[in-house]
C-alpha positions in Angstrom: -141.6 41.0 -29.5 -143.6 42.8 -32.9 -146.5 44.5 -32.0 -149.2 45.7 -35.1 -151.7 49.0 -34.9 -154.7 48.7 -36.6 -154.8 51.7 -39.3 -158.3 51.4 -39.4 -161.6 50.7 -37.1 -164.1 49.7 -40.5 -165.2 46.5 -40.0 -163.3 44.1 -42.6 -165.8 42.9 -45.0 -163.2 41.6 -48.3 -164.5 38.2 -48.7 -167.3 36.0 -47.5 -167.9 32.6 -47.3 -170.2 29.7 -48.2 -170.8 26.5 -46.4 -170.8 23.3 -48.7 -172.5 20.0 -47.8 -172.3 16.9 -49.8 -176.2 16.1 -49.3 -176.6 20.0 -50.9 -177.3 22.6 -48.2 -175.4 25.4 -47.9 -174.7 28.2 -46.1 -173.6 31.7 -46.9 -171.6 34.4 -43.9 -170.7 37.1 -44.6 -168.5 37.6 -41.2 -166.2 34.1 -40.7 -167.5 34.1 -36.7 -170.1 33.1 -37.8 -169.1 30.5 -39.9 -167.5 29.6 -36.3 -170.1 29.2 -35.0 -172.4 27.3 -37.5 -169.1 24.4 -37.8 -169.5 24.4 -33.9 -173.6 23.4 -33.8 -173.4 21.1 -36.4 -173.5 17.4 -35.0 -171.3 16.0 -38.5 -169.8 18.3 -40.8 -167.8 15.1 -42.4 -167.4 15.9 -46.3 -168.4 19.3 -46.2 -166.0 22.6 -47.0 -166.0 26.6 -46.7 -165.0 28.3 -49.5 -163.2 31.6 -49.2 -164.8 34.0 -52.0 -164.0 37.5 -53.1 -166.5 40.9 -52.6 -166.3 42.6 -55.8 -166.0 46.6 -54.3 -167.1 48.7 -56.6 -166.9 52.1 -55.8 -170.3 54.1 -57.2 -169.1 57.3 -56.3 -166.6 56.6 -59.4 -168.7 56.3 -61.5 -169.2 59.3 -64.0 -173.1 57.9 -65.8 -173.8 59.4 -68.6 -173.3 62.4 -70.3 
């Protein structure tokens, strides 16, 4: 049996999620558990989709700025 250990205690935040319905409604979530909660609370999810988007990471401390 393989075991895995956590290498970080920081929250996982590489993605955000967009729930889209055929009637034009959209909902955006930063946490997948909130997407699941949204889905389970809906009476009808026919024709809906979840798009997983990569967050763009930008390290401001690495910028040099203007001279």
